[in-house]
Each structure stands twice: as structure tokens, then as C-alpha cells.
C-alpha positions as CSV (number, residue, x, y, z in Angstrom):
1,X,131.6,120.2,70.5
2,X,130.7,121.2,74.1
3,X,132.5,119.6,77.0
4,X,130.6,117.8,79.8
5,X,131.3,120.6,82.2
6,X,129.8,123.1,79.7
7,X,126.7,121.0,79.2
8,X,126.2,120.7,83.0
9,X,126.7,124.4,83.5
10,X,124.2,125.2,80.7
11,X,121.5,122.9,82.1
12,X,122.1,124.2,85.6
13,X,121.7,127.8,84.4
14,X,118.4,126.9,82.6
15,X,117.1,125.3,85.9
16,X,116.9,121.8,84.4
17,X,119.3,120.3,86.9
18,X,121.0,120.9,90.2
19,X,124.7,120.1,90.4
20,X,126.8,119.4,93.5
21,X,130.5,120.0,92.9
22,X,131.3,118.6,96.3
23,X,129.7,115.2,95.5
24,X,130.1,115.5,91.8
25,X,126.4,114.6,91.4
26,X,123.6,115.9,89.2
27,X,120.2,116.1,90.7
28,X,116.9,116.4,88.7
29,X,113.7,117.4,90.4
30,X,110.7,115.0,90.0
31,X,108.7,117.7,88.2
32,X,111.5,118.1,85.6
33,X,111.7,114.3,85.2
34,X,108.0,114.3,84.4
35,X,108.4,117.1,81.8
36,X,111.4,115.4,80.2
37,X,109.4,112.2,80.0
38,X,106.6,113.9,78.1
39,X,109.1,115.5,75.7
40,X,110.4,112.1,74.9
41,X,106.9,110.9,74.2
42,X,106.6,108.6,77.2
43,X,103.2,108.7,78.8
44,X,104.1,107.0,82.0
45,X,107.3,105.9,83.8
46,X,109.0,102.7,82.6
47,X,108.4,101.1,86.0
48,X,104.6,101.4,85.6
49,X,104.8,100.4,82.0
50,X,106.5,97.2,83.2
51,X,103.9,96.7,85.9
52,X,101.1,96.8,83.3
53,X,102.9,94.5,80.8
54,X,103.6,91.9,83.4
55,X,99.8,91.6,84.0
56,X,99.3,90.7,80.3
57,X,99.1,87.1,79.0
58,X,102.0,86.0,76.8
59,X,99.7,85.8,73.7
60,X,98.9,89.5,74.3
61,X,102.7,90.3,74.6
62,X,103.2,88.3,71.4
63,X,100.6,90.5,69.6
64,X,102.6,93.6,70.6
65,X,105.9,91.9,69.5
66,X,104.5,91.0,66.1
67,X,103.3,94.5,65.4
68,X,106.6,96.1,66.4
69,X,109.0,93.5,64.9
70,X,110.3,92.1,68.2
71,X,111.6,88.5,68.3
72,X,108.8,86.4,69.8
73,X,111.1,83.5,70.5
74,X,112.7,85.5,73.4
75,X,111.6,84.9,77.0
76,X,108.6,86.6,78.4
77,X,110.8,88.9,80.5
78,X,113.1,89.8,77.6
79,X,110.1,90.7,75.4
80,X,108.7,93.0,78.1
81,X,112.0,94.8,78.5
82,X,112.4,95.2,74.8
83,X,108.9,96.7,74.5
84,X,109.8,99.2,77.1
85,X,113.2,100.1,75.7
86,X,111.8,100.5,72.1
87,X,109.7,103.5,73.3
88,X,106.4,101.9,72.1
89,X,103.3,104.0,72.9
90,X,101.6,102.9,76.2
91,X,98.1,104.1,75.1
92,X,98.7,102.6,71.6
93,X,99.3,99.2,73.2
94,X,96.1,99.3,75.2
95,X,94.0,100.7,72.4
96,X,95.2,98.5,69.6
97,X,98.3,96.3,70.0
98,X,97.0,93.8,72.6
99,X,93.7,93.1,70.8
100,X,93.1,90.8,67.8
101,X,92.1,92.7,64.6
102,X,88.4,91.8,64.8
103,X,88.0,92.8,68.5
104,X,84.9,95.0,69.1
105,X,85.3,98.4,70.9
106,X,83.1,97.2,73.7
107,X,85.2,94.1,74.2
108,X,88.4,96.2,74.2
109,X,86.9,98.4,77.0
110,X,86.1,95.3,79.0
111,X,89.7,94.0,78.6
112,X,91.1,97.2,79.9
113,X,88.6,97.4,82.8
114,X,89.5,93.8,83.8
115,X,93.2,94.7,83.5
116,X,92.7,97.7,85.9
117,X,90.3,96.1,88.4
118,X,91.4,92.4,88.5
119,X,95.0,92.3,87.4
120,X,96.3,95.6,88.7
121,X,93.8,95.7,91.6
122,X,93.5,99.4,91.3
123,X,91.0,100.9,93.9
124,X,88.9,102.9,93.5
125,X,88.2,101.7,90.0
126,X,89.5,103.6,87.0
127,X,86.6,105.7,85.6
128,X,85.8,106.2,81.9
129,X,82.7,105.9,79.7
130,X,84.7,104.9,76.7
131,X,88.1,103.2,75.9
132,X,90.0,106.5,75.4
133,X,88.8,108.0,78.7
134,X,89.6,104.8,80.5
135,X,93.2,104.8,79.2
136,X,93.6,108.5,79.9
137,X,92.5,108.1,83.5
138,X,94.8,105.1,83.9
139,X,97.7,107.3,82.8
140,X,96.6,110.0,85.3
141,X,96.4,107.3,88.0
142,X,100.1,106.4,87.5
143,X,101.0,110.1,87.4
144,X,99.5,110.5,90.9
145,X,101.1,107.3,92.1
146,X,104.5,108.8,91.1
147,X,103.9,111.7,93.6
148,X,103.1,109.3,96.4
149,X,106.0,109.1,98.9
150,X,104.7,106.1,100.8
151,X,107.0,103.0,100.7
152,X,104.5,100.7,102.3
153,X,107.2,98.8,104.2
154,X,109.7,100.4,106.6
155,X,113.0,101.7,105.1
156,X,114.8,99.1,107.2
157,X,112.5,96.4,105.8
158,X,113.3,97.6,102.3
159,X,117.1,97.4,103.0
160,X,116.7,94.0,104.5
161,X,114.8,92.8,101.4
162,X,117.4,94.1,99.1
163,X,120.3,92.6,101.1
164,X,118.7,89.1,101.2
165,X,117.6,89.2,97.6
166,X,121.1,90.3,96.6
167,X,122.6,87.3,98.5
168,X,120.1,84.9,96.8
169,X,120.2,86.4,93.3
170,X,123.8,87.4,92.5
171,X,122.9,89.1,89.2
172,X,120.2,91.3,90.8
173,X,122.5,94.3,91.2
174,X,123.2,94.4,87.4
175,X,119.6,93.5,86.6
176,X,118.4,96.7,88.5
177,X,121.1,98.8,87.0
178,X,120.1,97.8,83.5
179,X,116.4,98.2,84.1
180,X,116.6,101.7,85.5
181,X,119.9,102.9,83.8
182,X,121.6,103.5,87.2
183,X,125.3,104.4,87.2
184,X,126.3,103.5,90.8
185,X,128.4,100.4,91.4
186,X,126.1,99.1,94.2
187,X,122.5,99.9,93.7
188,X,121.1,97.5,96.3
189,X,120.6,100.3,98.8
190,X,117.1,101.4,99.9
191,X,117.9,105.1,100.4
192,X,119.7,105.3,97.0
193,X,116.8,103.6,95.2
194,X,114.2,105.9,97.0
195,X,116.2,108.9,95.8
196,X,115.3,107.7,92.3
197,X,111.7,107.1,93.5
198,X,112.1,103.3,93.1
199,X,110.1,101.5,95.7
200,X,110.1,97.8,96.7
201,X,107.4,96.8,94.3
202,X,109.2,98.5,91.4
203,X,112.4,96.4,92.2
204,X,110.5,93.1,92.6
205,X,108.8,93.6,89.3
206,X,112.2,93.5,87.5
207,X,112.8,90.0,88.7
208,X,111.3,87.1,86.7
209,X,108.4,85.5,88.5
210,X,110.0,82.0,88.5
211,X,113.0,83.5,90.3
212,X,110.8,85.2,92.9
213,X,108.9,82.0,93.4
214,X,112.2,80.1,94.1
215,X,113.3,82.8,96.5
216,X,109.9,82.7,98.4
217,X,110.2,78.9,98.7
218,X,113.7,79.3,100.2
219,X,112.4,81.8,102.7
220,X,109.2,79.8,103.5
221,X,107.1,82.7,102.1
222,X,103.8,81.6,100.6
223,X,103.7,81.5,96.8
224,X,99.9,81.3,96.4
225,X,98.2,84.5,95.2
226,X,100.3,87.6,94.4
227,X,103.9,86.7,95.1
228,X,105.1,90.3,95.2
229,X,102.4,91.2,97.8
230,X,103.4,88.1,99.8
231,X,107.1,89.2,99.8
232,X,106.3,92.8,100.9
233,X,104.1,91.5,103.7
234,X,107.0,89.3,104.8
235,X,109.3,92.3,105.2
236,X,107.0,94.7,106.8
237,X,107.8,93.6,110.4
238,X,111.5,94.4,110.4
239,X,110.7,97.8,111.9
240,X,109.7,96.1,115.1
241,X,113.2,94.6,115.5
242,X,114.6,98.2,115.8
243,X,111.8,99.1,118.3
244,X,112.7,96.1,120.4
245,X,116.4,97.3,120.4
246,X,115.5,101.0,121.0
247,X,117.3,101.2,124.3
248,X,120.4,99.5,122.9
249,X,120.4,102.0,120.0
250,X,120.1,104.9,122.4
251,X,123.0,103.5,124.5
252,X,125.1,103.0,121.4
253,X,125.5,99.3,122.4
254,X,126.9,98.0,119.1
255,X,127.6,94.5,120.6
256,X,124.1,94.0,121.8
257,X,122.7,95.2,118.5
258,X,125.0,92.8,116.6
259,X,123.9,89.9,118.8
260,X,120.3,90.7,117.9
261,X,121.1,90.7,114.1
262,X,121.2,94.5,113.6
263,X,124.3,95.8,111.8
264,X,124.3,99.6,112.3
265,X,127.3,101.8,111.8
266,X,128.3,103.8,114.8
267,X,128.0,107.0,112.8
268,X,124.3,106.2,112.0
269,X,123.2,105.4,115.6
270,X,122.0,109.0,116.3
271,X,119.9,109.1,113.2
272,X,118.5,105.6,113.8
273,X,117.5,106.6,117.4
274,X,115.7,109.6,116.1
275,X,114.0,107.5,113.4
276,X,112.8,104.8,115.9
277,X,111.6,107.5,118.3
278,X,109.4,108.8,115.5
279,X,108.1,105.4,114.8
280,X,107.2,104.7,118.4
281,X,105.5,108.1,118.7
282,X,103.4,107.4,115.5
283,X,102.4,104.1,117.0
284,X,101.2,106.0,120.1
285,X,98.9,108.0,117.8
286,X,100.9,111.3,117.6
287,X,101.1,113.3,114.4
288,X,104.7,113.8,113.3
289,X,104.8,117.0,111.2
290,X,107.7,116.4,108.9
291,X,106.5,119.1,106.4
292,X,106.6,121.8,109.2
293,X,109.9,120.5,110.6
294,X,111.6,120.8,107.1
295,X,110.0,124.2,106.5
296,X,111.3,125.6,109.9
297,X,114.7,124.0,110.0
298,X,117.8,126.0,108.9
299,X,121.3,124.9,107.9
300,X,122.4,125.7,111.4
301,X,119.4,124.7,113.6
302,X,117.7,121.4,112.9
303,X,114.8,120.3,115.1
304,X,114.7,116.5,115.5
305,X,111.0,115.9,115.8
306,X,107.9,118.1,115.8
307,X,104.6,116.6,117.1
308,X,101.6,118.6,115.9
309,X,98.8,118.5,118.5
310,X,96.4,120.6,116.4
311,X,95.2,124.2,117.0
312,X,98.8,125.4,116.3
313,X,100.1,123.6,119.5
314,X,103.4,121.7,119.1
315,X,105.7,119.4,121.1
316,X,109.3,119.8,120.2
317,X,111.4,116.7,120.7
318,X,115.2,116.4,120.9
319,X,116.8,113.0,120.7
320,X,120.2,112.2,122.3
321,X,122.2,109.0,122.3
322,X,125.2,108.4,124.6
323,X,127.6,105.7,125.7
324,X,128.4,107.1,129.2
325,X,125.8,107.0,131.9
326,X,123.5,109.9,132.4
327,X,123.0,112.7,129.8
328,X,124.4,115.9,131.4
329,X,125.0,118.6,128.7
330,X,122.5,121.1,130.0
331,X,124.1,124.3,128.7
332,X,124.6,122.8,125.2
333,X,121.0,121.5,124.8
334,X,119.4,124.7,126.2
335,X,121.3,126.7,123.5
336,X,119.8,124.4,120.9
337,X,116.3,124.5,122.4
338,X,116.3,128.3,122.6
339,X,117.2,128.6,118.9
340,X,114.4,126.2,118.0
341,X,112.0,128.2,120.2
342,X,112.9,131.3,118.3
343,X,112.3,129.6,115.0
344,X,108.9,128.4,116.0
345,X,107.7,131.7,117.6
346,X,108.8,133.7,114.6
347,X,106.8,131.5,112.2
348,X,104.1,133.3,110.3
349,X,101.4,130.8,111.3
350,X,101.7,131.6,115.0
351,X,102.6,128.2,116.4
352,X,102.8,127.6,120.2
353,X,105.2,125.3,122.0
354,X,103.1,123.2,124.4
355,X,106.0,121.1,125.6
356,X,109.7,120.4,125.0
357,X,110.8,116.8,125.4
358,X,114.4,115.5,125.7
359,X,114.6,111.8,124.9
360,X,117.8,110.0,125.9
361,X,118.8,106.7,127.5
362,X,119.0,108.3,130.9
363,X,119.9,111.6,132.6
364,X,122.3,112.7,135.3
365,X,121.0,114.0,138.6
366,X,122.6,117.4,137.9
367,X,120.9,117.6,134.5
368,X,117.5,116.8,136.1
369,X,118.1,119.5,138.8
370,X,119.1,122.1,136.2
371,X,115.9,121.4,134.1
372,X,113.7,121.6,137.2
373,X,115.1,125.1,137.9
374,X,114.6,126.3,134.3
375,X,111.2,127.9,134.0
376,X,111.7,129.5,130.5
377,X,111.8,126.4,128.3
378,X,109.2,124.1,129.9
379,X,111.3,121.0,129.3
380,X,110.5,117.4,130.4
381,X,112.9,114.5,130.3
382,X,111.9,111.1,128.9
383,X,114.2,108.1,129.1
384,X,114.2,105.6,126.3
385,X,113.2,102.8,128.7
386,X,110.3,104.8,130.0
387,X,109.1,105.5,126.4
388,X,109.3,101.8,125.6
389,X,107.3,100.9,128.8
390,X,104.7,103.5,127.9
391,X,104.5,102.0,124.3
392,X,104.2,98.4,125.5
393,X,101.5,99.4,128.0
394,X,99.6,101.5,125.4
395,X,99.4,98.5,123.1
396,X,97.3,96.7,125.7
397,X,94.8,99.5,126.0
398,X,91.7,100.3,123.9
399,X,93.0,103.8,123.3
400,X,93.6,105.1,119.7
401,X,95.9,107.9,120.8
402,X,98.1,108.3,123.8
403,X,96.8,111.1,126.1
404,X,99.6,113.7,125.6
405,X,98.6,115.5,128.9
406,X,100.3,112.7,130.7
407,X,103.6,114.1,129.5
408,X,103.0,117.6,130.7
409,X,103.5,117.3,134.5
410,X,106.9,116.0,135.5
411,X,110.4,117.2,134.9
412,X,111.6,113.6,134.7
413,X,108.6,111.7,133.3
414,X,107.6,109.0,135.8
415,X,107.1,105.6,134.1
416,X,105.2,104.2,137.1
417,X,102.6,107.0,137.2
418,X,101.9,106.8,133.4
419,X,101.7,103.0,133.3
420,X,99.3,103.0,136.2
421,X,97.1,105.6,134.5
422,X,97.1,103.7,131.2
423,X,96.2,100.5,132.9
424,X,92.7,101.9,133.6
425,X,92.0,101.6,129.8
426,X,92.9,97.9,129.6
């Protein structure tokens, strides 16, 4: 019999898994997961199977249970989980199991069409001239959905949702572990669940509807219509809380953050400042090019943010937090920027750096003077408070995108000048 270490080594050598000795963790690529799922005879991920089953009426669920010898006296939720765990064919259920024996083919097709259009609210509509095509295209729809990285609420909103659900539903942690066969002790962590490609809707669909309804009532969230959509809408705005506290994050002011209801570890403040900077820039209409950034970054040199202006022109942005007054590490940051500049200029696609922006809570006079005397890097300095003022002013304008040329003139970007210019578009 092989040991676990031998099995891991064998799978790693075959390219099925990645293994980190440091973290003692096994990683499986999404593409491999999809292949393994097909080998096991599963046409779609369990989370999508659950989503479809929860849109069926209980009599339809009972028809499936009768055919596959599942106890119909169990609760609606228990029957759904047993259907999933028994490995019953997804296409078989839609073709045969949910229909009464004498149902005509045309009526079966209409039932599946209504399931897709009305219950699942899939848009654009699933095509298919016959029942088999319709079901095949529905499976393809879920395969494409699996590749979609969008979460539809902010990561912070996801974490807040998990935290508050966990407080209200003590058994939720175990419920999620059981549903998705997760091994970690605490799985109510947004980043952890996203690593498993589990999004907010996937988690909410595990919770019985009556429990969700009680939770919504306790939080004064409307229960009419689609409860899950109502919940997701209620947690979409948490991102704005972080934007409102942007300067406090940059200044590493933990006390002010705590008073405003934000619990952030000190070690995470740098990453959070970078994340909120990206969010503000996106709201200003800039294109944050994450794909390019990840492709250019190395283990040693990691650019914080790349704004793609089109025509191969880029703005490189470096974010710095600090407790003390006035950022002043000129020699340190210029070494970083020169390394980034070399990475960009050596790229095969011939990108050009239109501007380098340093974003920090504030800058020392010496740092500003040093930057003004440096003609090689074309750096400008943007304080966190100035960026916030620009953002607040921009929201009042009719502009769809912030005119990036306004950031190209000053060494220390002047809030008053930009706000005055933006006010012309009120």
C-alpha cells in the first residue's frame, strides 16, 4: 500500500496537483478539477446542481427521490443534498426524472425552458431546438459560469456577510464544510472560499430558505422576491465604508478604523490601502490591468497597480502607508521604480510609461524636492486626501472617465487645481 507522501509525489509528477511543502497544502488547478469531474461522471459542479434543484417544486424533487430510492419523508433540503451526493445524472434528471411518465416531449422542453428563463433567470436565454440541445447548452452555460471570476459584491462585503451569517447561524461553518467537503476548521473566510471558487450565492444556496428568511427579517432586509438577490444587494455597499476610511487606512490609524467599525490587522493595512486605491481609480473610470501586472511582476519586483490608458500607454502606481508624518524614502522608492521601469520597457509588446504616481497619506518637503529634481522617472506625488477629494468631486460631474491629463503636470498634484477644473463639468 502506498503512503500518502508517495501518492502526493506521484500526482505531482503527473501534473495533476501542485504541492507546497512549506504550507503542507495541495493545490489543484481549475482545469484539472473540470477534467476530474468529467471522469467521475459529473456533468456540472455540485454548487450548480444544487442551484437547479432548489428551483424545482417539491413534487418534482419527490419524483427524483422515488426513482432513485431516496426517502421522501426527509426535509426538502435533505433530499436535495442526497440527490447531489448520490451522483445522480444531471441531464437524466432534466430529461426524465422530474417529469411524470405520460409527459409529452414538447411539454418537457417547455418545463426546462421555464426553469432556465423564469426560475434561474438566465440571460440571454438558453438556446436549443429540442430538449437534448437545451440541456446540453445549459450544461455549457454552467461550465462558462465556472470560469467567471466576478464575485458581484466586494471581497469585504463577502467577508462581512460570512461573519454576520456565522454569528446568526452557529451551524453554518459545519454546514458549508459538509456541503463542499472542506477540511479547514474555519471556512467562513471570503478569500478561502474564493480559492475554492465558492462565491456568495453558492454559500447562500446551502442555507435553507426559511433560515435565510429569518435572517433577513432580523437584519431588516426585504424578503419579497428572490431572497438571495436581496441579501447580496444588502452587502454590496460595504466597499464604500473602506473608501470613506481611505485616509485612515493610509495613515495606519487603527483606532479610528475600529471606531468606524472596521477591524483590520495592522499587517494587512498595506494591502488594504492598495486595494481601496484600485477601487477608487476604477470608480474614476480608469482601466486597472491586473492581467498585465501579474504577467510582468516577478518574485522580487511587484508593481502595485498598472493603469492601462490604451495605445500601449501605462500609468504605474506605487502605494505607501505610513504612521509618521510625510513619506521621505526617496532612494528606496526610486530603486523600486527603476526596476519596474526596466520590466515594462523590456516587455515584448512595447509598452510605454506615461506617468509614475506615488500615492501616500502625505510627503515630506525633502521628498517633494528630490522628486522635482529627478527627470529620469517622471514621478508625480498624489496624497490620499487629494485622491479622495478628486473622487468626491468627480462623482458630482457628468464625466464618465476622469481626464488623466490632469495628473500629468505637477510634481505634487494640486488638489485645488484639479477640483476647480472638474467643477466645470458639474
